[in-house]
PLY file of the C-alpha trace (Angstrom):
ply
format ascii 1.0
element vertex 320
property float x
property float y
property float z
element edge 319
property int vertex1
property int vertex2
end_header
-5.12 -34.28 112.64
-7.53 -36.64 110.73
-7.27 -36.95 106.75
-10.65 -35.38 106.55
-9.58 -32.23 108.56
-6.35 -32.10 106.57
-8.24 -32.29 103.19
-10.78 -29.30 104.12
-7.98 -27.26 105.25
-5.95 -27.71 102.21
-8.32 -28.45 99.83
-8.40 -24.79 98.59
-4.88 -24.23 97.74
-5.05 -27.48 96.12
-7.70 -25.96 93.60
-5.47 -23.28 92.98
-2.40 -25.04 91.92
-5.09 -27.32 89.78
-6.00 -23.83 87.93
-2.33 -22.66 87.40
-1.81 -26.12 85.97
-4.80 -25.75 83.70
-4.03 -22.12 82.54
-1.73 -22.89 79.94
1.43 -21.06 79.14
0.42 -17.82 81.37
-1.29 -19.42 84.30
-2.19 -16.51 86.62
-4.35 -18.49 89.51
-1.17 -18.30 91.49
1.16 -14.74 91.84
4.80 -15.66 90.48
6.00 -14.40 93.80
4.31 -16.74 95.73
5.01 -19.73 93.57
8.71 -20.87 95.91
6.54 -20.64 98.86
3.46 -22.09 97.89
5.19 -25.25 96.01
7.42 -26.26 99.44
3.67 -26.06 101.33
2.20 -28.41 98.46
5.45 -30.87 98.64
4.89 -30.55 102.64
1.63 -31.59 102.23
2.60 -34.81 100.42
4.76 -35.73 102.97
2.19 -35.37 105.59
0.08 -37.68 103.86
2.85 -40.05 103.48
4.03 -39.70 106.92
0.43 -40.28 108.61
-0.59 -42.79 106.00
-3.40 -41.01 104.29
-5.35 -42.68 102.08
-3.87 -44.02 98.68
-6.51 -41.37 97.00
-5.41 -38.50 98.45
-1.39 -39.24 98.11
-1.90 -40.40 94.70
-3.59 -37.12 94.10
-1.00 -35.00 95.92
2.31 -36.78 94.23
0.31 -36.29 90.79
0.14 -32.35 91.46
3.51 -32.10 92.70
4.93 -33.76 89.53
2.82 -31.67 87.54
3.95 -28.14 89.42
7.56 -29.49 89.22
7.60 -29.92 85.31
5.63 -26.63 84.60
8.29 -24.15 87.00
11.44 -26.18 86.12
10.75 -27.15 82.60
11.42 -30.95 83.39
9.07 -31.44 80.50
11.08 -30.20 77.73
12.36 -32.61 75.15
15.55 -33.96 75.44
16.67 -32.85 71.88
16.16 -29.16 73.07
18.53 -30.02 76.41
21.23 -31.39 73.65
21.20 -28.67 71.27
21.61 -26.42 74.50
24.78 -28.53 76.09
26.17 -28.49 72.35
25.94 -24.65 71.53
26.95 -23.81 75.17
27.17 -25.92 78.08
29.97 -27.82 76.62
32.32 -25.06 75.50
31.55 -23.32 79.00
32.22 -26.66 80.81
35.51 -26.87 79.19
36.96 -23.73 80.18
35.53 -23.81 83.81
37.35 -27.22 83.62
40.58 -25.61 82.14
42.99 -26.76 85.00
42.42 -30.45 84.02
41.76 -29.98 80.26
45.13 -27.89 79.99
46.65 -30.59 82.18
45.41 -33.24 79.75
46.46 -30.98 76.64
50.15 -30.63 78.06
50.40 -34.13 78.48
49.21 -35.59 75.07
50.66 -33.11 72.57
54.15 -32.32 74.15
55.16 -35.64 73.99
53.63 -36.52 70.55
55.19 -33.41 68.93
58.33 -34.18 70.63
58.42 -37.91 69.60
57.63 -36.29 65.59
60.78 -34.05 65.98
62.88 -36.71 67.75
62.08 -39.20 64.82
63.53 -36.70 62.49
66.63 -36.18 64.30
67.07 -40.11 65.25
64.74 -42.33 62.66
65.42 -45.44 64.57
63.35 -43.82 67.58
60.29 -44.82 66.22
61.10 -48.81 66.64
61.26 -47.86 70.37
57.51 -47.99 70.28
56.44 -49.66 66.96
57.44 -53.11 65.73
58.51 -54.11 62.59
55.23 -55.34 61.64
53.54 -52.48 62.77
56.01 -50.22 60.60
54.95 -52.36 57.59
51.30 -52.24 58.36
51.18 -48.40 58.45
53.94 -48.05 55.26
51.11 -50.30 53.35
48.35 -48.11 54.42
49.62 -44.58 53.40
52.11 -45.46 50.49
51.72 -43.62 47.66
50.64 -46.80 45.57
47.92 -47.87 48.45
44.60 -48.45 46.75
42.86 -46.89 49.49
44.50 -44.57 52.18
44.52 -45.31 55.31
42.68 -48.92 55.02
43.41 -51.93 56.28
43.44 -54.89 53.90
40.39 -56.36 55.62
37.88 -53.15 55.10
35.54 -53.32 52.51
33.87 -50.11 52.14
33.74 -46.67 53.79
30.91 -47.37 55.87
33.16 -50.41 57.49
36.07 -48.14 58.03
33.41 -45.51 59.83
32.42 -47.83 61.96
36.05 -49.06 62.40
37.22 -45.94 63.33
34.49 -45.35 65.80
35.41 -48.31 67.71
39.11 -47.55 67.60
38.77 -43.90 68.92
36.22 -45.11 71.66
38.51 -47.68 72.98
41.36 -44.94 73.42
39.06 -42.55 74.81
37.18 -44.72 77.46
41.42 -46.22 78.14
41.93 -42.81 78.80
38.65 -41.95 80.62
38.61 -45.11 82.66
42.42 -44.72 84.15
41.05 -42.21 86.50
39.91 -44.59 88.78
43.45 -45.51 89.45
43.75 -41.76 90.87
44.57 -40.41 87.82
47.60 -42.66 86.63
45.93 -45.06 84.15
44.97 -41.51 82.44
48.32 -40.15 82.82
50.01 -43.55 81.21
47.73 -43.74 78.32
47.89 -40.18 77.17
51.57 -40.43 77.32
51.79 -43.96 75.56
49.15 -43.09 72.93
50.72 -39.51 72.10
54.28 -41.08 71.84
52.78 -43.86 69.74
50.93 -41.54 67.19
54.09 -39.26 67.47
56.08 -42.33 66.22
53.63 -43.26 63.40
53.50 -39.20 62.19
57.34 -39.05 62.56
58.43 -42.09 61.03
56.18 -41.57 57.87
57.20 -37.90 57.73
60.74 -39.43 57.73
60.41 -41.62 55.15
58.73 -38.86 52.73
54.85 -40.01 52.62
54.01 -36.30 53.34
51.23 -35.89 50.63
49.58 -39.26 51.99
49.74 -39.17 55.58
49.19 -35.41 56.24
46.83 -35.22 53.65
44.82 -38.14 55.14
45.18 -37.02 58.88
44.84 -33.21 58.59
40.89 -33.20 57.88
40.02 -35.42 61.21
43.08 -34.56 63.55
41.39 -31.41 65.17
38.42 -33.47 66.27
39.95 -36.83 66.97
42.59 -35.11 69.19
40.50 -33.13 70.94
38.23 -35.76 71.85
41.27 -37.55 73.52
42.15 -34.05 75.16
38.43 -34.04 77.01
38.37 -37.81 77.98
42.09 -37.33 79.75
39.97 -34.42 81.61
37.36 -36.20 82.04
39.80 -38.79 83.83
41.79 -36.68 85.54
38.25 -34.85 87.41
37.86 -38.95 88.98
41.47 -38.44 89.75
41.37 -35.68 91.67
38.43 -36.81 93.70
39.96 -40.06 95.09
43.21 -38.12 95.41
42.33 -34.94 96.98
38.66 -34.80 97.93
38.92 -31.73 100.03
36.19 -31.71 102.99
34.17 -33.94 101.17
34.21 -37.70 101.32
35.46 -39.86 98.88
32.37 -41.14 97.57
30.62 -37.80 97.48
33.50 -36.29 95.87
33.58 -39.24 93.38
29.72 -38.76 92.44
30.34 -34.76 91.97
33.10 -35.15 90.00
31.84 -38.25 87.96
28.80 -35.73 86.74
31.37 -33.23 85.72
33.40 -35.85 84.08
30.57 -37.84 82.17
29.55 -34.10 80.60
33.28 -34.26 79.15
33.39 -37.50 78.31
29.54 -36.74 76.29
31.87 -34.12 74.37
34.33 -36.29 73.80
31.96 -38.65 72.24
30.53 -36.00 69.88
34.19 -35.03 68.68
34.85 -38.84 68.14
31.90 -39.36 66.14
32.48 -36.47 63.85
36.43 -37.67 63.54
35.46 -40.78 62.43
32.98 -39.57 59.89
35.43 -37.17 58.58
38.21 -40.01 58.53
36.29 -42.61 56.52
34.38 -40.13 53.89
36.66 -37.05 53.51
40.27 -38.27 54.27
40.70 -40.91 51.96
39.93 -38.86 48.80
42.46 -38.90 46.55
41.75 -36.24 43.93
41.74 -33.52 46.54
45.03 -31.62 46.23
47.11 -31.67 49.43
47.14 -27.72 49.54
43.26 -28.20 50.05
43.12 -30.84 52.37
45.80 -29.25 54.98
43.64 -25.92 54.33
40.26 -27.74 55.49
42.53 -29.08 58.26
43.42 -25.99 59.37
40.12 -24.71 59.34
38.55 -27.39 61.31
41.46 -26.94 63.78
40.46 -22.86 64.16
36.67 -23.60 64.24
37.12 -26.21 66.83
39.25 -23.67 69.35
37.15 -20.87 68.85
34.09 -22.97 69.52
35.58 -24.08 72.74
37.03 -20.86 73.72
34.35 -18.73 72.60
30.52 -20.68 72.38
28.25 -19.82 74.88
30.01 -16.64 76.50
26.95 -14.40 75.89
24.91 -17.28 78.24
27.36 -17.53 80.44
26.39 -16.44 84.25
0 1
1 2
2 3
3 4
4 5
5 6
6 7
7 8
8 9
9 10
10 11
11 12
12 13
13 14
14 15
15 16
16 17
17 18
18 19
19 20
20 21
21 22
22 23
23 24
24 25
25 26
26 27
27 28
28 29
29 30
30 31
31 32
32 33
33 34
34 35
35 36
36 37
37 38
38 39
39 40
40 41
41 42
42 43
43 44
44 45
45 46
46 47
47 48
48 49
49 50
50 51
51 52
52 53
53 54
54 55
55 56
56 57
57 58
58 59
59 60
60 61
61 62
62 63
63 64
64 65
65 66
66 67
67 68
68 69
69 70
70 71
71 72
72 73
73 74
74 75
75 76
76 77
77 78
78 79
79 80
80 81
81 82
82 83
83 84
84 85
85 86
86 87
87 88
88 89
89 90
90 91
91 92
92 93
93 94
94 95
95 96
96 97
97 98
98 99
99 100
100 101
101 102
102 103
103 104
104 105
105 106
106 107
107 108
108 109
109 110
110 111
111 112
112 113
113 114
114 115
115 116
116 117
117 118
118 119
119 120
120 121
121 122
122 123
123 124
124 125
125 126
126 127
127 128
128 129
129 130
130 131
131 132
132 133
133 134
134 135
135 136
136 137
137 138
138 139
139 140
140 141
141 142
142 143
143 144
144 145
145 146
146 147
147 148
148 149
149 150
150 151
151 152
152 153
153 154
154 155
155 156
156 157
157 158
158 159
159 160
160 161
161 162
162 163
163 164
164 165
165 166
166 167
167 168
168 169
169 170
170 171
171 172
172 173
173 174
174 175
175 176
176 177
177 178
178 179
179 180
180 181
181 182
182 183
183 184
184 185
185 186
186 187
187 188
188 189
189 190
190 191
191 192
192 193
193 194
194 195
195 196
196 197
197 198
198 199
199 200
200 201
201 202
202 203
203 204
204 205
205 206
206 207
207 208
208 209
209 210
210 211
211 212
212 213
213 214
214 215
215 216
216 217
217 218
218 219
219 220
220 221
221 222
222 223
223 224
224 225
225 226
226 227
227 228
228 229
229 230
230 231
231 232
232 233
233 234
234 235
235 236
236 237
237 238
238 239
239 240
240 241
241 242
242 243
243 244
244 245
245 246
246 247
247 248
248 249
249 250
250 251
251 252
252 253
253 254
254 255
255 256
256 257
257 258
258 259
259 260
260 261
261 262
262 263
263 264
264 265
265 266
266 267
267 268
268 269
269 270
270 271
271 272
272 273
273 274
274 275
275 276
276 277
277 278
278 279
279 280
280 281
281 282
282 283
283 284
284 285
285 286
286 287
287 288
288 289
289 290
290 291
291 292
292 293
293 294
294 295
295 296
296 297
297 298
298 299
299 300
300 301
301 302
302 303
303 304
304 305
305 306
306 307
307 308
308 309
309 310
310 311
311 312
312 313
313 314
314 315
315 316
316 317
317 318
318 319
C-alpha cells in the first residue's frame, strides 16, 4: 500500500485520537470500551509506517500520537513524587509480605545469631574477643562510657551533621555488602548477615556485661528498628539475586536474574529509606543525655511497634 493510500484509509481514526487527547480529563471522542482495541491499531499503524519506510513526517506524527495516548491511558506522565508516595504507603509493605520467604530467611539469619552472641557473652565474657580485637573493645568502651563527652561519637567527628553523614555511609556500606553478596549464589549474603549479626551481638553483649546499660541501650534503642530492619531487607534483596542463580526454574538464569533483580531493587530502596531514617535518629536523638533511659527505651519500643505494624498491615486495603 502506498503512503497516500495508507494515510487516506487511517486519517479519520487518527483524528479521533487527536480529539480524544484534546478533550482534557473526560475525553469522549473514543468510547472507553474501544480504547484497548483501537490503541493496538494505532501502534500497528506506527509499526507499518516504519516497516514500509514511509516519510519521516508520517512516522514522527504517529510516534508522537502513540506516546501521548500511552501517557493518557497508563498515567506515565504522573509526577514521580506520586509514585514514591504510593510505594511508601503501600507498595513496599505489600512487597515485603509477598516476599515473606526471603524476608523471613534474612530475619532469622540475622537476629538469631545476634541474640545468641549477646546471651553467650553474658555467660562467657571472653566470647566477645572471638570477634572483637582489643583495640576495637577499647574504642567502643570509650564511645559508650558514662564519662564520654559525646555518646557513640568517635573523637574525629565534630558535629551531629558530620555523624549523620558518617552513619549513612556506614549503614549503606553494610546494606550494600549484604545485598551484593547475593551474586555469589547467595553465599555472600549469608556470610555478611551472619558476620554483622555476630559482631553487633558481641558489641552489645560486651557493653551490657560491663554495665554500660544506660549509655549503650539508651543510645541504640531509638534507631535500632530502622537500622536492623534495613539490614534484613538488604538480605532479602540479596537472596532474590541468589535464588535467580541457584533455582531459576524454567527461565534462563539471565531472565531470572533480571526479573528477581527488579524485586531486589525495590527491597533495596526500602532498606535505603530505613537506613536514612536510622541515621537521622542516631545522629540527633540517640546521643541526647538529658533524656531519661525509660523515655529512650519507650521511644525505641514504639518505633519497633510502628515499623512492624507498617510492614505487616500497611497497604492491605489496596492489595489486589
